[in-house]
N, C-alpha and C positions, 0 to 999 in steps of 0.2 A: 342108397340106404332111401326109405321109403316111409312117409307119414301120412296115410292114407284118409282125410278128413271124415269121409263117409265113414267108419269105420272105428279110427281111433277117439278116445273121452278126450275131448278138449271144450266144449263147451259149458259153462256152468248155468248150471239151473237150481231154483228152488221147488222140492216140491211142496206136495199141501200141507204138509207137517209141517215145516219151514227148517226141512234139511237139505241144507246145499250138494251137491253133486254134480261129477262131470258129465257129459253126455258127446257120444258122437252125434253126426249131424241125422243117419236113419234112427238110433235110438231116440233121438230128442222125440221125433214125430209119431213113432211109437208111444212115448210117456205122455205126450203132452197133455191127454187128458187130466193125465195126473199132477201136473205140475203147475206150481203156481204162476211163477214169471223167469225170466233169463236175469242172469243176478252178476253183477262185475263194479268191484270200487272202483272203476273210472265208467260215468256215464255214458262217453262216446263209442266204448264196447258193446255196450247193450244194444245202442240202436243201430249200431252195424251188423251185428250179429242178425236181428230185427229185420233187416233189409234185405239182407241173405238168403233167412228162411222163406219173405214173402217173394223173392225173385223164384227160387225151386218152386212152391205152388204155385204160381203164376205159370210158370214152363208145364207144370206136371196139366192142369186142369184145362190150360188156356182158355177162352173165353166163359165163362158160368153166365146161364140166365138166371133169373133171378127164381125158378123152381129149381132149377141146380145147387144153387148155394143153399134155399131152405133145409132142403133134402139132406148136405152134409153138413148143415150144421143139427139139424134134429140127431144125427146119428151120433152126435159128441164125440167122433173120431175121424178121423183122415183115415178114405177107404183107401185099396190098392193102390192107385192110381199113381201116388207119390212114391212107393215102395219100389212098383212097377217102373217107374222113369230112372231113379235116383240107381237101380240096376240093368239099366238099359247101354244100350253100345255106344247111344250120347254121351254120357255119364264118365263111362270104364279109363279108370288112370285118369281122369279131368281133376281130380281133387286130391291126387297127391303133390302135397305142397317141394317135394324136393325133383319130383319128376322131368329128365333130361329134355325130352320133347314138348311136353303141355306141363308143366307148374303151374298149381290153382292162382289165379288169379297175380301171374308172374309174365314175365317175358323171355319164353325160352332162347340161352345162347345170350344174353344180353351182357353187354359190356362195353363201358365208359374207354376213351380213349385215353391211353398213357397207362391204363390199368386202373384209377384213380375209383378208390375206393369208399362207400361212405358209412359210418359207424351205424347200427342197427339200431339207435338211438330215435335215430331221423323217421323212426314209419310212425309215431307217434307223436304230438305237436306237445305231448307234458314232459317228454324227455327233452333235456337241452342238448343240441349239439350244434358245434361251431361256435356262430358268435351270437346265435340264439337268446334271448333272457332267459336266465334261471328262475323263473314263478315257482317250477313245481317240483325242479327237484334239482340237486347240486353235486352232479355226477359229471368230472369233468371229463373232454374226451379221451384224455390218456388212463383214466385208472380203466381196470379190466371189467368190462360190462358185457353178459350175453344174455340171449334170451334161449329159452327151450322150444321146443316146434310147437305146442299148446299154445304157450304163450305167443310166439311170433304170428300162429296163424292168425290169433286175435287183432294183434300191431296193423298186420297185414291188412284187415279188413277196415282197421281206422286211419291209417296211411292213403288207402283208395276212395272213401269217404269226409275225409276232414281233413286233407292234408292244404295246408296254408300257403299262399303266395308271395314272391318275393326271393329274389334273388339268382342268380345264372345257375342254370339248370346243368350246362356244361355240353359237351361232346360225345359223342357214344361209336362205336364202331359201326353198326348196323346202320344208324341214321345221320350221321353228321352231327353240326349243332342243331343243340334243343332251344324251344323257344324259354323265355323264363319262366318258372315256378307261377302257376295260376290255383286260386282255389279249385278243392275240390267240390262235388254237387251238393255238400249239408253242410257246407260252410254259409250262414250269413241268416238263418232262421233257425228254428227251433222245430226240430222233428216230433208230428206229435200220433199218437198212436192211442186207441182206444183198447183198454184193460177190461177185460171178462173176469169171469170167475176162474178160468184156467188158462192154462197156454195154448190150446185150442180155441177156444172161443178166442180169445185176442190176436192172435193170428187172423183166422176166420173173420172175425170183425173189420179188419184192417186190408182183407181182400175187395176192394174197391173194384169192379171191373171197366175200366174203360169202354165209352160207345164207340171208339174205332176198332173197329177187330184186326183191325190191319197190323195193329200193333201187338197183337198176341198171336198172328200168323207163324207158324211154326217152318215154314220155309226162308220166312225174310228176317223174324226176329231169333235172335240167339244170344243166349248170354255167353257172360267170358268165357266158360269153361267149354265151350260147344264153337268158340269160332277157333279158327285153325291158322287165317293169314297172321302174321305179326305186321301191324300195321305202324306208320308213322308219326309222328305227335303234331298231325297238322288236321285242320276242322274237317271235318268228315259228315253226311247226312243221319239222323237220325234211324235205326233200321225196326224200332218199337220197343215196347217196354220193360221188356228183360234185358234188351241192350243197354238199355239206360240205366236202370237197376245195378247193374254189374260194369259202370264205365269206368277203362282201363283209366282212369286220372295219373296216374304214373308207371311208368317203365320200371321194373323191379326185379332183380335178382338173388334169392336170398342164396347166403352162400356157407350153408354147414360146415362146422370141422367133423373130427370122426366119431366124433359122440353125441351129434346130432345138436349140439349150441351153436348159435348164430352169433355172430358177435360184429361182422362185417357184410355188407350186400352192393350191388349196383344199383345206382336211384336216377332219376332223371323224370321230365316231365314228361307226362302221357298225352292221353289226347283233349284237347278243349271241350268244354260243357258245351254240347250241341246247339242250336240256335230254335230248335225245333221245340224244345221243350219250356212255353212261356212259364210255367209256373212247376216248381216243387210237388208231387203228387200227396205227400208226407209233409207237407208248411203249411200253415193257414196265413192268408193274407188278409189283407187291410187298404182299405181308400182312406186317401187322404183328401182333402179339401177339393182340391183340384183333380180327383178322379185318378190319382197315380199310385198302382198296386208296387204292396211292399210288403216282405215277409212278417209275421210276429215274430218277436227275439226275445231271446231271456238275458236279462244281464244283473249287475250288482244294483241299478237304479230302476228297473222294470219287474215287478213280479209278473209271472205269465198270468195269474188271476187278473191282473187289470183288462186283457185280452181278450175275457169269455166270452162276449158279445159276438168276436169273430171266429171264435168256434164255434159256437152253435146258432148264429144268426147267417144268412144271406147278407151280405154286403152289399148296401147300395150308393150308390152316383147320389150326388148334390145336384142334380138337372133330373128335372120332370120329366115325366114320361119314357124312362129307359129303365129296362130291366135289369134287378138286379142281378151282381155274378155269384157265382155260387165259390166263392174261392174258400173255403171250407177245407180241413186233410180229408184223406180219401174216407178214410174209416168212421166220421161224421157224414160223410154223405152218403154213405153203406146206411148207416140207422137211419137219417132221416127220405130214404129211398123203401126203404122194405118195410112190410105190413106182418110184422112176424111175433107172435103172440110172447115166442119163448124169450125175444130181444126186450120186451115191453118189464117181463118180470125180474130179468135182472139187474142189479147193484154193480152199475160201471163207473169208473175211473177212466180220466183221461191224462196220459201219460207225456209231458213234454222234456226232451232233452235238448239242447245246445251250448255250442260254443261260442267265449263273445271272445273277441280278437278286435284288434287295432292295430290295421295296418299290417297284416302278415304275423304281429306277434301276439299269442296265446292269451286271454290275461283269466279267464275261469271257464269251467265248463260249471252245467247247471243242470241238475234231474228233479222234476215236481210232478206232482200229482194234482189235480183237483178232479171235484166228485160231479158225474156227470149225468144227473137227473133227464132220462128222456123226455120228458114232458117241457126241459127247456130246450128240446132241440126243431127248431124252423121247420117243417116240412112241407108245411104249401103254404102259399102268401094268402091263399083265398081264406084258409083258415085262421081267425082269430086268435094267437096263440097269446094270451095273456099275461101269462107266469113270463114269457121269452120278454115282452113288453116292460112290465118291472125289472128284472134283471137288467134292462137297458139303461131305461132310466136310473135304477141306482149305479149303476155305474159311473153315468154321466153325475149324478150327487156327489159321489167317492172323490171326483177328478174337480169337482167344481168347489169343496170343501177343502180340496188342498189347494187350489189357487187361492182361496179366499183364505189360509196361513200364509200365503208366503208374503200376499197385500200386505198383510199386516204386520208383520215381520218386516218388509219392508218400512212401513210406518214407523216402526221401534227404530231401523237402522238409519231411516233421513234421520232422526232427533239423534241418536248417540251422535254422528260424525259430525263433523265441526260447521259451521255457517259456511257458506258456499259450496259444500258439496255438490259434486254433479251426480247426474245422474247413470254415468258409468262408476260414481267412487258407491254409491247406493248398491246399483246389481253387484259390485263384487262384495259388499259387505254381506247382501245377503245370500250370497253362495259360499261364504263360509262360516254364517252361521249353518248353515244347510238345515234344514226344520226335517226336509224330509224325510230323514233318517229317523227321525222317532214317530214318523207318520206310517209309510208306507208299512213297515214291519209289522207293525202293532195288529194291523189288519188282517195278519193273513191267517189265522185262527178263526177270527170270528166273519170272515166270508164264509169258509166253508159250511160253517154252523147256518149263515144268510142263506145259503145254495138249497143245503135239506128243508129250511123251514117255507122255503118257496113251493114244498110240494103240499103243506097245512094249510096255512095263511097268508095268502098274498098281501093283505094289506097290513096286518099285524108284524110282515118280516120284513118287508121294506120300513115300516115306521121305524122298527129295532132296529135296522141296520144306520139310518139315517140318526136316532140316536146315537149308536156308536162312533160315526165318522165326527160327530161333533163332541163328544167326549174325547176323541183320538184329538183332534185339531187343541182341542185347549191343553190335552199336556203336553203337546209336542209341541207348542207354545212356551209351556211354563219350562220344559227338557232343553228347549235349544238356549231359553235366556236365561237361565240358572246362574251362571255365572257374574251377570250383571245384577242380580238382586240388593249388592252391598255396593255398588257403583256410586259415581254421584249424580250431580242433576239430572244433565243431559239424559242417563242410563234411568233414570227414576221417571223422568219426562217421557222417554221412550217408551218406556214398558205402560203405563198406565193410557196410553196413545192408542200402543198395540193392542191391550187386551181389549180396552172399548172400540176400536174399530173390529174387533176380530168377532166380539159378541153380536155386535151389530150385523154384521154379514151374515154371521151362522146362523141369527132369529130372523133374518129377514126385515132388520127395523132400518130407518133411514139412515144414511152414513152420520157418523159422528161429528159432524163439520165442525159444532163447538164444544166438542171433547179435547181440548187442545192444554188445559192447565196442569201442569208439573204435577208430581205427587207431591213434592215438598209444599205446594202451594195450597192444594187441595188440602192437606194435614192440617195448617194452621187456618185455613180460614173453617175448615169442619170446628175445627177448637173453640176459633172464636163466635161460632154458632152456639156452643154446649155454653160457656162461658155466660151471653146475653138469652138465656133459656129462659121465654117468661114465666115459666114454675119453677124456677131456683136459678133468680139470678145470679153471676159474680160482680157484685158492685164494688168492690175493691179491687179488683182485679180490672172490670173495665175504666175503674179510675185512673188508675197507675197507667196502662195504657194511654189513656187520655192525655196523661200530664207530660208523656215522652214525646207530644208533640211541641213541647217548648224547645227543645233543641237544649236542653239541660243536660249535663254528663250524669247529672244524680238521678234525675227523673228515669232517665234512658238506661240506668243500669237496673234501676226498680221491673222496670218492663219486661228487660231481657232476662229477669230471673224468673219471670214467669214463660218468656220465649223461647228461653235458651233449648231447650231438648230440640224442638221443631225449627230454629233457625238454620242458614244453610252455611255452609262453611266459609264460601266467599263473602268475604265483606261486604261489597256493595250489593250482594243480593241479600242480604242479612239485615242492611242499613231500609231498603226497600221496605221488605217483610214487617218488620219494625213500623216503618210510620206508616205504612197501610190499615196496620192493626189499631194503632192510634186514630185514624180517619177513623174507622169501624165501630171505637169507642165513640167516638162522638156522636155518630149518626148510625144507629145500628141496623137501621131498617135496610135489607139489603137482599137482592135481588136473588133467588135462590133455585129457579129454573133451570132443568137441563138444558137449554139455549142460553144463550149469554149474549151480552148487548154492551158497547166500550161507553166508555166512558161519554162520547159525544152524544150517542143516541138517548142517555139518560139526561143533559143536559138540552138535548133537542124537545123534551118531555118538557122541561122546565120552560121553557119559550118557544113555544108553538106559532109564537108570530115573528120571531123571528127579529123581535126590538133591537134598535144599534147598539144600547148601552150592553144588553147582553152578549149580543154576536162581538161587540169592541172585546168583552173581557175574556169569551173564548178563545180568539184569535190571538190577545194575550198568552193565551193558556197553551197555547200551540210552538208560540215563539221561546215562550219560557223552557229556562235548564237551572240544572243545581236548588241553592236553596228558592231562590223564585219562582221554580215550578211547585215546590213544596208550600211555600206561601200563598201563591194562586189558588191551589187544590184543595189546601184548608178552607180559603174563603168560598170559595164555590161550592164545597159539599156542604156548608152550614146553610148556604143557601138551598140548596135538595132538600136538607133536613125541614126548613121552611115552608117548604113547598109538599112536604110529605114523599118526595119520588126516594123511591129504592133505588141503591147503585150495587151493579154488579164486583162487586170484592174481589173475588176470584180474578176476572177477567183484567181488572185494575190492575193489579198487583202482576201477575202476565205480563200486562201493554209495558209496566215501566220499566220490567226488564229489558227490555230492547228500545227506549225510549232514544236512546243517542246513537241510536243506530245510523250508518250514512245515508240508506235510501230514504230515513223518515217514513219508513212505512207504517208506523202506529200514528203518526200525526195527519198521515193521509187517509189513514182508513176513521179516526175521529172524525176528521172533518168531512168524511163522505158521510156518516152518518150521521154527525149534527146538521148538514144541507138535505139532508134527503128530502123527499117529494112527500108531503104529508100523507099519499096514499101507502105508502112504502112505510107508515112509523110501526106498525106491529110486526114489520119483518126484521129477525136477527141479523147482524152481520156476522159475515164470516173471518171471523181472528184467527182461524187457523191461517186462511190464505196470508194474512197480512206478517202472522208472525213466523212461518215457516218458509 
């Protein structure tokens, strides 16, 4: 049985008119200028095919000088070198999927001990096999499952490039005990490919030749199909670039039936990833604050556009005097190095494909595309790339806005939870609310528009992007907290504080240190202001509220008839609200600034000399409770009225809610404000610290 991948049609590709057909390796290279891209429902298949095609091109051309690369690119099609190589003796019979001597990307005669066979589903991480989690499909092992030769060829590439770690590999007749399964080369990062206007351009734009010519030496560097020896699954030195691009991550031998269908195979761990490869050529890398390098990844939680700077710019260390590292993928490095007018005229994209996994368990695969304007690629550090700088600044603003959103949700959560909640409790609550799910996805489409806008007007593009981030943060806060909008007192207070905090942060205002009043408190005081308006005073209502201070049920009922819709459901809280409303009616000069001051601060204004009689009255107030507290406050409010000193009724009402707290934080705050030094008389106190 024979299935030659050079001549059989098995690679799905879309032409420039959008029609998808299958091609052989030879016909694909010939038709590349007329094809748009490789396509498949599984992104891992696309990335695997592209890697195979690049390995063939590296082997066909060897080391290309820049002038040689330019000449091929201007031709617009691959020259005869590719066909000559694929039809040469080096490749003859080496691309046959079922060859007995050199099966493509497999190990000839490979056999497991005791004849242990593995279902062919093991080739790809999306097929559930054995005790793997059934996240992508639910085909049980005992169900009949097979692959056609063309599909098996595709999944074989995925196996060699994306197999996940974990599990016992077993033993084989050839090598005995195999090591436990390890990750294949493309696990752990996102493969980044520059996309041109057709497949020919896309492959050429990613054919960045390494400076180390030894890596492409035809005598030492051999792709998997030219290697004759059967290697044990032990560490060995890297022989070159095509050796690495066709690395045997797994020992595999497919077992077709008489009809060419593959149901079973022999499968075990192959070669560990070579140590000489410090970074995968088609990954983009970034440096953390400690200068440690890690690949850019794609996941549910992090869209790829957030790492655009890592794709387009040199990675910089935080240490001064150290040259930046070019950790960008091969295609971007090529564009940065080429001075080619044809490239500059193209409208390019950046394709990213990645597999997210957790300890060997596949979670999801991703395929995303980003616009790739040439002017954003950093080509020379000596030239000041303003667009590139604006891009980096805008991405930093996006991350900062997200952090401000999280901080606002944290303010909301801290007020929503019961008193005494720990930092861990608040963090857990913020994670459960998860405002990020309403922020990052909403920015995806807007970011692409922002990228292209940088070509026209840099300042306007940045300003528009900042506005989009702010508006998205507001919307995310509303969406994440919507279920609490009809909640109780704590929820209303938290919503009010969180919104104030978010607005202050987004517009670079001072933190709302004093904006801690509960929603119901603010609504009641606002209504009292309206009733006491000099233009249209509601004297009858104010008189009724003032009479409620007599503590007679009849007069209280009259006051409640006006305040009722605004009062809290909690009886103790509503009593305080009614009482403070009566105090307001008896002395309507209210402190209405955005800052706040406690009652202790107001009393200090009435007694700047801190006379013994006034101090004693204040000390009695701090020790008072219940009816004594109310009576003392009534008297002191009248004294303040006689001196025409305003009272911050919002803060007074909020403080009285917490008057009976065991830690006496309100009393301590009032005492601090009253006995403050004269030079501090204009400073507002931080009641938020006292009551939270």
